[in-house]
N, C-alpha and C positions, 0 to 999 in steps of 0.2 A: 712766602711764594705760591703763584698758583701755578696748576698744571693747566698749559691747553691743550684740553680736546674738542673732538666732533662732535652734534649730536645732532640725529638724524631722525628730524621728524618725518614720519609715513601717515599716508591719510590722516584721520584725522584721530589718531592718534595722540595724547597731549602727554607724553611719556616718551623720552627719545630714546632712542638706542644709541649708549655713547663707543666711541671709537679713540682710541690714540696716536692713530693715524690715518694719514689722507688713502695708502696703500692698502688699509682693512675694510675701510668704509668702502672703498670701491671693489672690494671681491665681497666682500657682503652683498652689495646692491649686484651685482652679479649673477652670484651664485646662488640664492635665495631668493630674491626680488628677479632675477633675470633681466635685467636690462642690460643692449646690447651694446657693444664697445662705442660705437659713436657716440652713445648716449651717455654716455659716462665718462669720455674724453670731451664730451661738452661740458657736461658736472663739474671737471675737473677742473676745467681752464677758466668756469667765474668763479668755483671758491677760490680758487691763486689769488684770479684776481680781484675778484670782492669783497672777498670771507663770508661768505656766504652763496647759494643755488636753490635754485628751484629748477626741480624739472615737473610736470605735469600730465596727464593726456592731451594729447592721440601716442604723446614722448613714451610711456609710463603707463600703466595701467589705474595706478592712483600720484595722487600728487605725492613730492618727496624733497622736503628745507633740510639739507644740508651747513650746518653753523661752526665757524672755530667759537670756543668757547671758554671760560674757567669755571671749575667745580666752585667756586665762590657766587661769583655768576651763575651760574646753574641755580643755584641753589636760590641762588632771592629771586629771580622769572619764576619759577616752581611754587615759590610760596607764592606770588603775585597775581597769580594764573589759576592758583588753589582759591584763594580772598576772593578771585572774580567770577570764579566759577559760582562758589559757594552764595552772591548777592542774587548772581540770577538765576537761582534756585531754589532763594531764598521769595526774589520775586515774582515767580512763575507758579510759588506752592500762592504765593496772598496777592 
C-alpha cells in the first residue's frame, strides 16, 4: 500500500517539499512563501479538481507546482529525472 502525499515543486528546484495534507501545504505557502489568500484558494480549487495545480508570476514571486503523489511513484519520478539530468550534463560537456 502506498501513502498519498502532496509534492510541492518551487521555482527551478527539482526536489519537492512533501506534505501529508493540503492544509499543511497551504499553511507552508502562506507562512513561508507569503502567498495571498486568494491565490491559495485558487491553488486549492485547482488541486482538488485536477489532482495538481500550478501558480506562477505575477500571482507569486516564483512558480509553484503542487501535485498528489505516492511514495513509490515519487521515487520512480525522481530517479527518471536524475537520469535525464545526467544525460543532459554529459551532452553539454561533450
